C-alpha angles and dihedrals in degrees: 000000000000123000129189133169095286110008140054128199121198136167132207127172103331099330129100110205126193122203129192123210120243120174096335092314127101113227122194113243107153139028137180106222124218093244091063098053113010093199135103103253130217115208105228106175138325111318094349124092135169126209111253095204132053101332131053097223126181115207127178137190115235136149094003097308141083110240134184110245101179143332139202109240093205105099111231129165097231125212101176141003137190136174115243093186138334096296105019123079131189122216140182123201137196096264089069093257132135125206141162130220130198131215109217099217090173096051119139095230138041089244091058091049092052100048124081108218120214111242105169136019130186141162109231099175094220131091108244117208102171143025127189136169110255130226091218111132105223126181134174106238115246091011136116094208094109125219123353113231112234138189123200118211131191127207132209088252091061097256118148118198140166131236113200126197103219129201112262096251093051091047092053092049093051093042089057089048092049091050091053094046090055089062096057102028110080122209126239113272093353095303106138125216091246090055094046095048096040113122103250134179140137092286106042149356118214134162120266113266136191092002128109122210106225091194093055094048092051089057082078085087093056105058123091120268093260091056092047088051091052092049089047091056092049088051091048093237141095123267090245096054093043090046090052095047095049090043091054091049093049090058087067088071094225119156105181126023139188137191109268093206100042108127 
């Protein structure tokens, strides 16, 4: 259920019901019947809902009716959803994967408007059951980029972690560092980082894209001095500068990052 100053959205069975407040009482005035959308629906925020099962569907209330705005045609059994910004949505599904989709509001055709395009895919390895926007104040040190948007998520195992949307320049820097770390950090029992983080479900297996693994990047502090020096050369900087930059970012307590401007 979602309640605002004048409206209340609730779901029961397969029906989404909207109520309007009148003199301290909520009166029913609109419902989405099961025949229209035969999916169990998760109320996401006022006038915007996303299908919880099979399809990632974006619905919006306008002009006295609930209308479908867009959908992701890749079937996923969803476990949690959240809005990153007006047109980008974050989802978790039951195969322990994370992904984001983008609504192309400036598309040239109606088909482009109505399709949610996949931007990012990543295997987390945990079953996420809730996202929420955090109140953590995060800044990149020595940067004028302002605050970093963050989303906190919780898993069924009780784990709480942070996803941060980094400025593009910072993302590219860390992506290059992550790529170099993959070459020197070996996986457990021969399992490579690419294999572990690949988006994988019953229908497809694809490499992770547009996500950074904060745990892998922080392994920069573990290798020997010679390895750090080698990585520093590939990054065109000194060990001291690279160490300082990664250390400052590590203080933000991020665990998984994405490119804020990746469309």
